ZADRENZA-786194 format. One line per field, with one value per residue (C-alpha): x negated, y, z; residue number from 1. Coordinates in nm, 2 decimals. Layout:
<nodes>
xx <- X  ...
yy <- Y  ...
zz <- Z  ...
num <- NUM  ...
</nodes>
This chain:
<nodes>
xx <- -1.90  -1.91  -2.25  -2.35  -2.43  -2.74  -2.86  -2.58  -2.62  -2.44  -2.45  -2.25  -2.04  -2.26  -2.59  -2.42  -2.29  -2.49  -2.19  -1.81  -1.60  -1.28  -1.07  -0.88  -0.54  -0.30  0.05  0.20  0.45  0.64  0.60  0.32  0.18  0.24  -0.01  -0.24  -0.20  -0.38  -0.31  -0.37  -0.35  -0.09  -0.23  0.06  -0.12  -0.39  -0.16  -0.05  -0.38  -0.34  -0.39  -0.07  -0.14  0.22  0.19  0.05  0.19  0.11  -0.12  -0.02  -0.16  -0.41  -0.57  -0.91  -1.01  -1.39  -1.46  -1.65  -1.32  -1.15  -1.05  -1.21  -1.12  -1.41  -1.41  -1.30  -1.08  -0.99  -0.70  -0.85  -0.48  -0.13  0.08  -0.14  -0.05  -0.20  -0.47  -0.77  -0.59  -0.88  -0.84  -1.06  -0.91  -0.81  -0.76  -0.61  -0.45  -0.33  -0.59  -0.63  -0.86  -0.92  -0.70  -0.80  -0.65  -0.78  -1.16  -1.41  -1.70  -1.96  -2.13  -2.36  -2.18  -2.27  -2.18  -1.84  -1.59  -1.75  -1.68  -1.34  -1.27  -1.44  -1.22  -0.92  -1.02  -0.84  -1.12  -1.18  -0.85  -0.82  -1.13  -0.97  -0.72  -0.89  -1.11  -0.79  -0.72  -0.36  -0.09  0.19  0.18  0.34  0.01  -0.31  -0.69  -1.04  -1.29  -1.56  -1.81  -1.60  -1.56  -1.94  -1.97  -1.74  -1.98  -1.92  -2.06  -2.34  -2.37  -2.65  -2.62  -2.57  -2.35  -2.15  -2.06  -1.96  -1.76  -1.61  -1.54  -1.34  -1.18  -1.04  -0.92  -0.70  -0.57  -0.47  -0.25  -0.12  -0.07  0.13  0.32  0.45  0.55  0.77  0.87  0.99  1.22  1.42  1.60  1.76  1.84  1.99  2.21  2.30  2.46  2.64  2.79  2.86  3.04  3.27  3.35  3.43  3.63  3.85  3.92  4.04  3.76  3.54  3.57  3.62  3.38  3.49  3.39  3.72  3.81  4.05  4.31  4.35  4.69  4.62  4.81  4.97  4.76  4.85  4.76  4.58  4.88  5.10  4.91  4.75  4.76  4.51  4.34  4.05  3.83  3.68  3.38  3.48  3.25  2.92  2.85  3.07  2.85  3.15  3.21  2.89  2.81  2.52  2.80  3.16  3.39  3.17  3.14  3.13  3.00  2.96  2.62  2.71  2.91  2.54  2.58  2.88  2.99  2.96  2.84  2.72  2.73  2.45  2.70  2.92  3.27  3.44  3.81  3.79  3.70  3.95  4.23  4.08  4.05  4.34  4.11  4.25  4.02  4.02  4.04  3.81  3.89  3.91  3.79  3.56  3.49  3.23  3.39  3.11  2.76  2.43  2.26  2.49  2.64  2.98  3.20  3.02  3.26  3.25  3.43  3.45  3.33  3.38  3.68  3.58  3.63  3.53  3.39  3.61  3.35  3.51  3.84  3.98  4.15  4.40  4.49  4.90  4.76  5.15  5.11  4.75  4.41  4.19  3.87  4.04  4.04  3.71  3.59  3.78  3.67  3.32  3.35  3.49  3.22  3.15  3.52  3.53  3.26  3.35  3.67  3.49  3.50  3.32  2.97  2.65  2.79  3.07  3.32  3.64  3.98  4.21  4.44  4.24  4.15  4.55  4.63  4.32  4.45  4.32  4.42  4.65  4.69  4.88  4.82  4.76  4.56  4.38  4.26  4.10  3.91  3.76  3.68  3.49  3.31  3.20  3.05  2.82  2.74  2.62  2.40  2.23  2.24  2.00  1.79  1.72  1.60  1.36  1.23  1.18  1.01  0.82  0.73  0.53  0.34  0.21  0.11  -0.10  -0.25  -0.40  -0.54  -0.63  -0.85  -1.02  -1.12  -1.23  -1.42  -1.60  -1.74  -1.91  -1.67  -1.52  -1.79  -2.14  -2.40  -2.74  -3.06  -3.24  -3.08  -3.23  -3.14  -2.93  -3.18  -3.38  -3.11  -3.07  -3.46  -3.43  -3.11  -3.29  -3.64  -3.44  -3.30  -3.49  -3.39  -3.07  -3.21  -3.07  -2.74  -2.82  -2.64  -2.36  -2.26  -2.04  -2.28  -2.30  -2.50  -2.90  -2.99  -3.07  -3.38  -3.23  -3.24  -3.19  -2.92  -2.71  -2.58  -2.40  -2.51  -2.23  -2.26  -2.38  -2.56  -2.17  -2.02  -1.92  -2.16  -2.09  -1.94  -2.09  -2.06  -1.96  -1.73  -1.90  -1.87  -1.92  -1.78  -2.00  -1.66  -1.86  -2.12  -1.92  -1.86  -2.16  -2.32  -2.00  -2.08  -2.47  -2.36  -2.11  -2.39  -2.58  -2.34  -2.58  -2.68  -2.94  -3.19  -3.12  -3.43  -3.33  -2.95  -3.07  -3.33  -3.06  -2.77  -3.00  -3.08  -2.71  -2.60  -2.92  -3.02  -3.29  -3.48  -3.42  -3.49  -3.88  -3.94  -3.76  -3.94  -3.85  -3.60  -3.43  -3.44  -3.24  -2.95  -2.96  -2.94  -2.65  -2.42  -2.49  -2.49  -2.66  -2.71  -2.96  -3.19  -3.51  -3.52  -3.75  -4.04  -3.94  -3.59  -3.47  -3.13  -3.15  -3.30  -3.27  -3.48  -3.13  -2.89  -2.61  -2.32  -2.48  -2.57  -2.17  -2.07  -2.27  -2.16  -1.79  -1.79  -1.94  -1.68  -1.41  -1.54  -1.64  -2.02  -2.21  -2.53  -2.75  -3.12  -3.35  -3.64  -3.70  -3.56  -3.21  -2.96  -2.62  -2.38  -2.00  -1.76  -1.37  -1.26  -1.49  -1.21  -0.99  -1.32  -1.28  -1.55  -1.49  -1.57  -1.94  -1.99  -1.97  -2.15  -2.44  -2.46  -2.49  -2.71  -3.00  -2.96  -3.05  -3.35  -3.48  -3.38  -3.56  -3.89  -3.91  -3.86  -4.20  -4.17  -3.96  -4.15  -4.43  -4.26  -4.08  -4.15  -4.27  -3.91  -3.75  -3.93  -3.93  -3.50  -3.59  -3.80  -3.72  -3.33  -3.19  -2.90
yy <- -1.32  -1.39  -1.36  -1.02  -0.86  -0.85  -0.49  -0.52  -0.55  -0.53  -0.28  -0.12  0.21  0.36  0.38  0.55  0.79  1.15  1.19  1.08  1.35  1.46  1.72  1.82  1.67  1.98  2.01  2.17  2.29  2.07  2.22  2.31  2.63  2.99  3.23  3.26  3.05  2.78  2.39  2.05  1.78  1.46  1.13  1.11  1.36  1.09  0.81  0.77  0.79  1.16  1.46  1.63  2.01  2.00  1.69  1.92  2.14  2.45  2.54  2.78  3.13  3.10  2.79  2.84  2.62  2.58  2.60  2.34  2.12  2.28  2.05  2.20  2.04  1.76  1.63  1.28  1.18  0.86  0.81  0.62  0.58  0.46  0.13  -0.20  -0.13  0.22  0.25  0.34  0.51  0.74  1.00  1.30  1.62  1.83  2.18  2.32  2.60  2.59  2.69  2.31  2.16  1.78  1.63  1.34  1.10  1.21  1.17  1.30  1.06  1.31  1.13  1.23  1.30  1.03  0.79  1.01  0.81  0.53  0.47  0.61  0.34  0.06  0.13  0.05  -0.28  -0.58  -0.71  -0.36  -0.31  -0.67  -0.58  -0.24  -0.42  -0.73  -0.40  -0.19  -0.25  -0.17  -0.36  -0.25  -0.33  0.06  0.21  0.03  0.25  0.22  0.31  0.49  0.24  -0.07  0.21  0.19  -0.15  -0.26  -0.42  -0.24  -0.38  -0.10  -0.11  0.07  0.45  0.55  0.21  0.36  0.69  0.46  0.27  0.54  0.74  0.42  0.41  0.75  0.73  0.38  0.42  0.80  0.59  0.37  0.71  0.85  0.49  0.50  0.88  0.74  0.43  0.67  0.88  0.57  0.52  0.87  0.89  0.54  0.69  0.99  0.81  0.58  0.85  0.99  0.67  0.67  1.08  0.97  0.69  0.85  1.10  0.85  1.00  0.62  0.56  0.18  -0.10  0.05  0.38  0.49  0.77  0.65  0.92  1.15  1.13  1.30  1.01  1.07  1.05  0.86  0.80  0.49  0.38  0.35  0.08  -0.09  -0.20  -0.03  -0.16  -0.15  -0.41  -0.38  -0.47  -0.78  -0.69  -0.74  -0.86  -1.13  -1.43  -1.63  -1.35  -1.45  -1.73  -1.82  -1.92  -1.94  -1.62  -1.37  -1.03  -0.75  -0.37  -0.08  -0.14  -0.42  -0.17  -0.07  -0.35  -0.37  -0.76  -0.87  -1.21  -1.32  -1.19  -1.13  -1.17  -1.45  -1.40  -1.67  -1.78  -1.64  -1.34  -1.32  -1.39  -1.14  -0.88  -0.95  -0.92  -1.02  -1.18  -0.99  -1.25  -1.22  -0.93  -0.69  -0.38  -0.20  0.15  0.29  0.51  0.58  0.53  0.74  0.91  0.78  0.50  0.68  0.67  0.40  0.13  -0.26  -0.56  -0.87  -1.24  -1.42  -1.44  -1.21  -0.98  -0.62  -0.36  -0.02  0.17  0.00  0.04  -0.27  -0.20  -0.50  -0.38  -0.47  -0.58  -0.58  -0.17  -0.13  -0.30  -0.38  -0.31  0.03  0.12  0.00  0.24  0.52  0.51  0.51  0.75  0.96  0.91  1.26  1.36  1.08  1.23  1.60  1.48  1.37  1.54  1.58  1.71  1.59  1.25  1.37  1.05  0.92  0.81  0.52  0.84  1.03  0.66  0.62  0.97  0.95  1.00  0.86  0.90  0.57  0.56  0.26  -0.07  -0.15  0.16  0.09  -0.24  -0.06  0.16  -0.08  -0.32  -0.04  0.08  -0.27  -0.31  0.02  -0.10  -0.47  -0.22  -0.04  -0.38  -0.50  -0.18  -0.19  -0.56  -0.44  -0.16  -0.36  -0.61  -0.32  -0.16  -0.49  -0.53  -0.20  -0.24  -0.53  -0.38  -0.11  -0.36  -0.61  -0.34  -0.26  -0.59  -0.64  -0.27  -0.39  -0.78  -0.57  -0.68  -0.33  -0.18  -0.29  -0.35  -0.15  -0.36  -0.02  0.11  0.16  -0.17  -0.07  -0.21  0.05  0.30  0.15  0.18  0.52  0.60  0.42  0.64  0.88  0.61  0.40  0.04  0.01  -0.03  -0.28  -0.12  -0.04  -0.07  -0.26  0.07  0.03  -0.04  0.29  0.35  0.41  0.80  0.95  1.19  1.58  1.76  2.13  2.09  1.95  2.24  2.52  2.85  3.08  3.42  3.50  3.87  4.00  3.84  4.07  4.14  3.87  3.64  3.38  3.46  3.24  3.23  3.15  2.79  2.74  2.36  2.25  2.14  2.28  2.04  1.79  2.05  2.14  1.81  1.79  2.10  2.03  1.63  1.79  2.03  1.80  1.55  1.22  1.03  1.26  1.15  1.20  1.38  1.63  1.63  1.71  2.01  2.13  2.11  2.32  2.61  2.66  2.66  2.86  3.05  3.30  2.98  3.00  3.38  3.36  3.12  3.30  3.57  3.92  3.91  3.60  3.69  4.04  3.83  3.59  3.78  4.03  3.75  3.55  3.89  3.88  3.53  3.53  3.80  3.66  3.63  3.79  3.55  3.51  3.44  3.08  3.05  2.65  2.33  2.05  1.81  1.85  1.92  1.61  1.77  1.68  1.32  1.33  1.45  1.23  0.91  1.07  1.07  0.71  0.57  0.77  0.66  1.03  0.91  0.63  0.55  0.31  0.20  0.13  0.36  0.65  0.57  0.67  0.81  1.00  1.03  1.14  0.84  0.86  1.02  1.30  1.43  1.55  1.81  2.15  2.33  2.59  2.93  2.96  2.62  2.57  2.91  2.84  2.47  2.57  2.84  2.64  2.25  2.47  2.62  2.34  2.13  2.41  2.41  2.10  2.02  2.05  2.45  2.51  2.29  2.54  2.80  2.56  2.58  2.24  2.13  2.20  2.01  1.70  1.74  1.74  1.41  1.21  1.06  1.19  1.08
zz <- -0.79  -1.16  -1.36  -1.45  -1.81  -1.89  -1.73  -1.51  -1.07  -0.79  -0.47  -0.28  -0.27  0.03  -0.20  -0.49  -0.25  -0.10  0.13  0.26  0.41  0.60  0.67  1.01  1.13  1.18  1.21  0.92  0.71  0.56  0.21  -0.06  0.03  -0.22  -0.37  -0.15  0.11  0.22  0.24  0.35  0.07  0.15  0.07  -0.23  -0.38  -0.46  -0.47  -0.84  -1.01  -1.14  -0.88  -0.74  -0.61  -0.47  -0.28  0.00  0.33  0.43  0.68  1.01  0.90  1.24  1.19  1.08  0.79  0.66  0.26  0.29  0.32  0.01  -0.25  -0.61  -0.96  -1.02  -0.66  -0.62  -0.34  -0.17  0.07  0.38  0.50  0.32  0.28  0.21  -0.17  -0.17  0.08  -0.11  -0.40  -0.57  -0.84  -0.95  -0.91  -1.24  -1.28  -0.93  -0.87  -0.50  -0.19  -0.08  0.19  0.28  0.54  0.83  0.55  0.24  0.17  -0.06  -0.23  -0.28  -0.53  -0.82  -1.14  -1.40  -1.13  -1.02  -1.34  -1.26  -0.90  -0.94  -1.21  -1.03  -0.71  -0.92  -1.08  -0.89  -0.73  -0.54  -0.52  -0.30  -0.10  -0.04  0.13  0.27  0.48  0.58  0.90  1.14  1.28  1.02  0.60  0.59  0.71  0.67  0.73  0.60  0.76  0.58  0.67  0.54  0.25  0.23  0.19  -0.06  -0.33  -0.72  -0.99  -1.15  -1.53  -1.70  -1.66  -2.01  -2.04  -1.77  -1.98  -2.28  -2.06  -1.89  -2.17  -2.37  -2.01  -2.03  -2.41  -2.35  -2.02  -2.17  -2.38  -2.14  -1.89  -2.20  -2.21  -1.85  -1.87  -2.15  -2.00  -1.65  -1.84  -1.95  -1.61  -1.61  -1.96  -1.90  -1.63  -1.75  -2.00  -1.80  -1.70  -2.03  -2.10  -1.76  -1.79  -2.19  -2.13  -1.85  -2.12  -2.38  -2.62  -2.67  -3.04  -3.11  -3.25  -3.64  -3.50  -3.46  -3.19  -2.94  -2.93  -2.59  -2.53  -2.18  -1.92  -1.63  -1.27  -0.99  -0.65  -0.53  -0.29  -0.58  -0.78  -0.55  -0.13  0.06  0.40  0.58  0.86  1.18  1.38  1.59  2.02  1.93  2.28  2.24  2.10  1.96  1.74  1.50  1.35  1.05  0.88  0.87  0.69  0.56  0.74  0.45  0.57  0.37  0.27  0.01  -0.17  -0.34  -0.58  -0.84  -0.74  -0.38  -0.40  -0.05  0.27  0.58  0.85  0.94  1.17  1.34  1.35  1.75  1.58  1.31  1.57  1.81  1.59  1.33  1.10  0.72  0.45  0.17  -0.16  -0.46  -0.65  -0.38  -0.48  -0.18  -0.15  0.08  0.32  0.57  0.51  0.49  0.19  -0.15  0.01  0.09  -0.22  -0.37  -0.53  -0.54  -0.59  -0.42  -0.61  -0.27  0.01  0.29  0.62  0.62  0.87  0.95  0.69  0.40  0.22  0.03  -0.27  -0.42  -0.79  -0.87  -1.19  -1.35  -1.29  -1.37  -1.48  -1.18  -1.39  -1.51  -1.18  -1.08  -1.36  -1.28  -0.89  -1.01  -1.28  -0.96  -0.75  -0.65  -0.64  -0.40  -0.18  -0.21  0.02  0.35  0.65  0.94  1.07  1.11  0.90  0.69  0.63  0.46  0.55  0.45  0.41  0.17  0.03  -0.03  -0.16  -0.48  -0.76  -1.11  -1.47  -1.58  -1.94  -2.08  -2.00  -2.35  -2.35  -2.01  -2.14  -2.44  -2.28  -2.06  -2.32  -2.50  -2.18  -2.08  -2.49  -2.45  -2.09  -2.19  -2.43  -2.14  -1.94  -2.26  -2.24  -1.89  -1.93  -2.18  -1.98  -1.67  -1.89  -2.07  -1.73  -1.61  -1.92  -1.96  -1.57  -1.62  -1.93  -1.72  -1.47  -1.72  -1.90  -1.63  -1.55  -1.88  -1.86  -1.55  -1.75  -1.98  -2.27  -2.34  -2.54  -2.71  -2.46  -2.54  -2.46  -2.49  -2.19  -1.85  -1.63  -1.38  -1.10  -1.20  -1.14  -0.82  -0.73  -0.79  -0.58  -0.30  -0.32  -0.04  0.14  0.31  0.40  0.66  1.01  1.29  1.49  1.84  2.18  1.97  1.76  1.42  1.13  0.84  0.58  0.65  0.69  0.30  0.38  0.34  0.04  -0.03  -0.26  -0.05  0.13  -0.03  0.18  0.20  0.10  0.45  0.40  0.35  0.63  0.91  1.25  1.49  1.25  1.48  1.77  2.03  2.32  2.61  2.71  3.11  3.08  2.81  2.63  2.29  2.34  2.08  1.84  1.79  1.70  1.48  1.25  1.25  1.12  0.91  0.71  0.66  0.52  0.53  0.79  1.04  1.26  1.59  1.63  1.36  1.48  1.83  1.75  1.52  1.78  2.05  1.79  1.74  2.13  2.20  1.92  2.05  2.01  1.64  1.63  1.75  1.47  1.19  0.99  1.02  0.76  0.86  1.22  1.13  0.94  1.21  1.50  1.33  1.24  1.61  1.81  2.14  2.24  1.96  2.08  2.22  2.60  2.87  2.98  3.28  3.22  3.09  3.00  2.90  3.09  2.86  3.17  3.40  3.08  3.18  2.96  2.65  2.80  2.88  2.51  2.35  2.52  2.50  2.12  2.13  2.26  2.09  1.74  1.66  1.66  1.49  1.52  1.34  1.42  1.76  1.86  1.73  1.41  1.51  1.27  1.38  1.12  1.18  1.28  1.19  1.50  1.40  1.19  1.43  1.54  1.48  1.37  1.15  1.23  1.45  1.46  1.08  1.06  1.27  1.15  0.76  0.84  1.05  0.87  0.60  0.69  0.81  0.51  0.33  0.62  0.79  1.14  1.22  1.16  1.44  1.68  1.77  1.88  2.12  2.49  2.67  2.83  2.50  2.32  2.58  2.50  2.14  2.14  2.43  2.39  2.68  2.61
num <- 1  2  3  4  5  6  7  8  9  10  11  12  13  14  15  16  17  18  19  20  21  22  23  24  25  26  27  28  29  30  31  32  33  34  35  36  37  38  39  40  41  42  43  44  45  46  47  48  49  50  51  52  53  54  55  56  57  58  59  60  61  62  63  64  65  66  67  68  69  70  71  72  73  74  75  76  77  78  79  80  81  82  83  84  85  86  87  88  89  90  91  92  93  94  95  96  97  98  99  100  101  102  103  104  105  106  107  108  109  110  111  112  113  114  115  116  117  118  119  120  121  122  123  124  125  126  127  128  129  130  131  132  133  134  135  136  137  138  139  140  141  142  143  144  145  146  147  148  149  150  151  152  153  154  155  156  157  158  159  160  161  162  163  164  165  166  167  168  169  170  171  172  173  174  175  176  177  178  179  180  181  182  183  184  185  186  187  188  189  190  191  192  193  194  195  196  197  198  199  200  201  202  203  204  205  206  207  208  209  210  211  212  213  214  215  216  217  218  219  220  221  222  223  224  225  226  227  228  229  230  231  232  233  234  235  236  237  238  239  240  241  242  243  244  245  246  247  248  249  250  251  252  253  254  255  256  257  258  259  260  261  262  263  264  265  266  267  268  269  270  271  272  273  274  275  276  277  278  279  280  281  282  283  284  285  286  287  288  289  290  291  292  293  294  295  296  297  298  299  300  301  302  303  304  305  306  307  308  309  310  311  312  313  314  315  316  317  318  319  320  321  322  323  324  325  326  327  328  329  330  331  332  333  334  335  336  337  338  339  340  341  342  343  344  345  346  347  348  349  350  351  352  353  354  355  356  357  358  359  360  361  362  363  364  365  366  367  368  369  370  371  372  373  374  375  376  377  378  379  380  381  382  383  384  385  386  387  388  389  390  391  392  393  394  395  396  397  398  399  400  401  402  403  404  405  406  407  408  409  410  411  412  413  414  415  416  417  418  419  420  421  422  423  424  425  426  427  428  429  430  431  432  433  434  435  436  437  438  439  440  441  442  443  444  445  446  447  448  449  450  451  452  453  454  455  456  457  458  459  460  461  462  463  464  465  466  467  468  469  470  471  472  473  474  475  476  477  478  479  480  481  482  483  484  485  486  487  488  489  490  491  492  493  494  495  496  497  498  499  500  501  502  503  504  505  506  507  508  509  510  511  512  513  514  515  516  517  518  519  520  521  522  523  524  525  526  527  528  529  530  531  532  533  534  535  536  537  538  539  540  541  542  543  544  545  546  547  548  549  550  551  552  553  554  555  556  557  558  559  560  561  562  563  564  565  566  567  568  569  570  571  572  573  574  575  576  577  578  579  580  581  582  583  584  585  586  587  588  589  590  591  592  593  594  595  596  597  598  599  600  601  602  603  604  605  606  607  608  609  610  611  612  613  614  615  616  617  618  619  620  621  622  623  624  625  626  627  628  629  630  631
</nodes>
């Protein structure tokens, strides 16, 4: 790494984050939600530098969602999965109207406001982009993933806090100009495409002006079928099972895919003399026009011209124009102009196709040869102008793309704004951030590394308006098989948002599962609210009844082990310093409703009053479960 400016420092992304939050993976309707419908955000919503709320899909109405995962203006989002070029793309959400929620592939980086813009810009710098791509995993370049622990370990340069603001302000201004430039550049291809179409339409109407600006006379020429001015044929596909029919060289064999370019200058496949003889393939000369008769998408109806001698398959029509009757260039121009009309003649079910008869009977205007030549000459002059504009546009786009990355690189080298020696050094800022974050402990049991635990703070959870919730809002179904153990723990760790001491997590999960244990520790007002929301489970048990036996509760141990194996749970530390945090796999565990409700209440209480406020009210067997690593 290069030297940093005075007052700067290197740090990891994890040291600047309060939490990384993920949403759920649910099958949705592939359309953006409307009105009050809920939706999940797609990775394409954060891909291109500006949040796009239309890149979303609609959640089924019967799928519960947690308001904790709702996307709000000002959120810093990042894609954890995408192509190698786009994985880790980040964006700060602007004004948002739709009711959208995090998905399992779009994460929210919870960070203090002063550092939010800094982190967003840092993630876009060339160096961080390379680091993200290197840290991503996956067998295919088309879909890569970056785990949360690797996100946290990304190393970024950190300027003094005051300078961060100055740099971010300057980047906002400069990159807004770059974005505006790109917006203008983006509309040019569409304009040029419409211009080409207008040239074609005007040319066939005989209304293109000449070089002196004189308007051509529209003589309303007669029309003719292609079969009257050209020989129309096709080809076939030699048997694939016969190895002697195909070779690495020989006679070029062209398919309809080649019609995507104006000229066919090469072939991807070659056929042998044996194939030509067996299938009576005709070799068409240079200058033969090709029309695609089959093809998905935009292929059908495309027009090209052979610049090599070649055979063709049955998906192409070959048109050899009689130059005594018509100009080949004019016929090509006319067919290109009538692309849509040609496509409309196709027949068939799932894959409509043209046939040779329809190609032969297709009619085009046919002015005199002299006027055909004049029309072609005028059209080619205009197309040449369009070609030059397109070449200039391509160069301008490349320069604009480099300008953004160069500006970001310059900013993070400390070269964009002047430095102020009076600014508090970044090292002091890091010390302040570390006050609530002890040094990272060693990893136990070979588990993946995670960011070390930070002390819980009361403002990390935004309590819901619990008073207005209906009775039994957090009543849970009977869980005789212990299937909800993982759900309860996941809800607790999500409510905590940061790595949590194992002892705290075990206690909070226990209080959620056995709410009567919590009731006796609460004040009268709190106990009344807790009991009303949870229902009958929150009522204290008679003295001779024991509902929970932690010493023999093997279900909890199995749940923890399964979560570790699946990657739902990450442990850091050893002995009594172990912390727990959710792994990437936990994104698929749904905690909406009663798990999130109870967990948020319990975690908020423990933050405000501490773990020790609960322990005196617990029986010895329960204390053993909280204090001893039973899993």
